N, C-alpha and C positions, 0 to 999 in steps of 0.2 A: 762513876760513869761506866766503868766496865766491871763485872765479875770478878771475885778474888782468883778464880781458877784461869783466867783469860791472859793469853800471851802480851796483850796491851796494858795488863794492870799497873805495870810499873815502868811503862816505856816513857812517859813524859810527853811534853806537849811544846809546841813552837808556834809562833803567830805569822801570818802573810797577811800582806796586805795586795786586796784585789785590784785590778785595774780601775774600777767605780770609786776605789777610796776604804771600801770598807776592811776591816780588820776581821779574819777568819783564824779560827783556833785549830792545828791539825795535831794528831797524834803520831808521834815519830814512830817509825817502824822497827820493831825489835828485831835484831839480827841474830841468827842460831849461833851460839857459842859453839866453838868447835872443841868439845869436852869429850870425844871419845865414844864410844860403843860398848854397848851390853853384849851384844853378838847380832847373830843372823835370826831370822824366822821364817820359816817356810809356811806360806798361808796355805790354806784350805779353802776351796771355792765357796764364795759366799761369806766369809767373815767379814764382822764388821769391825772397822778401825776404833770405834768408839769402845768396844769390848776388849780390843788389843791393847788399847791406851790404859784401859783400867788395870787389865791384867798386868801389863809390864811396866806402867809408869803409875800406877796406884791412882789414875784420873782420868773418867772417860773424856774429859773435855779436853783432854792433852793429846788428842789425835792430831792437831795441827804438829805437834813436834815429830812425829812419824813421817809425815809429810815433808817438813824442813829437811829431817835428815836424809831422807831419799831423795831429795832434788826434785820433788814433785810442787809445781805452781798451785796444782788445786788437787784436792785430795782424791778428787774423783779419776786423777791420774794413776793412782796406785793402784787403781783396779789391775791395770797391765803387769805389775810386779809380782812374780812368783815368790820372791824372796824379799824379805822387809828386814834394812839394818834397825835395830833396837837402840834408841840412845838412853843414855841414864835419866832416872826422873828429873826432871826439872825443879828447880826449889818450889816453885810456885806450885806445881803439879803434886809435889811430895806432901806439903803442907795443906793440901785441900782436904775436906772432910769428906770422904768417899768411902764407900767399900768395896774393894778389887773384886774382880769376877773371878771365879773359880771355885 
């Protein structure tokens, strides 16, 4: 259902019964692991998060990890951050077949 680089790929599911009796399958929310930081990065104006994720995490689709690490509910909220905390590459991100930027 989810592509291999997705944070939801291995999250698992659960079932909920709606008030009308129908059963709905939902995806569990994968919570970020507190696995430390690679460091801090000072952003330049207009730098795209997918390119930063490709450069630091090895996967442009792992931009969500930058958001989680920096406490952003939405990736758009990172526009206000001058400095970003850079997490270690996630197992999903590091196994994805991408070419790092740079």
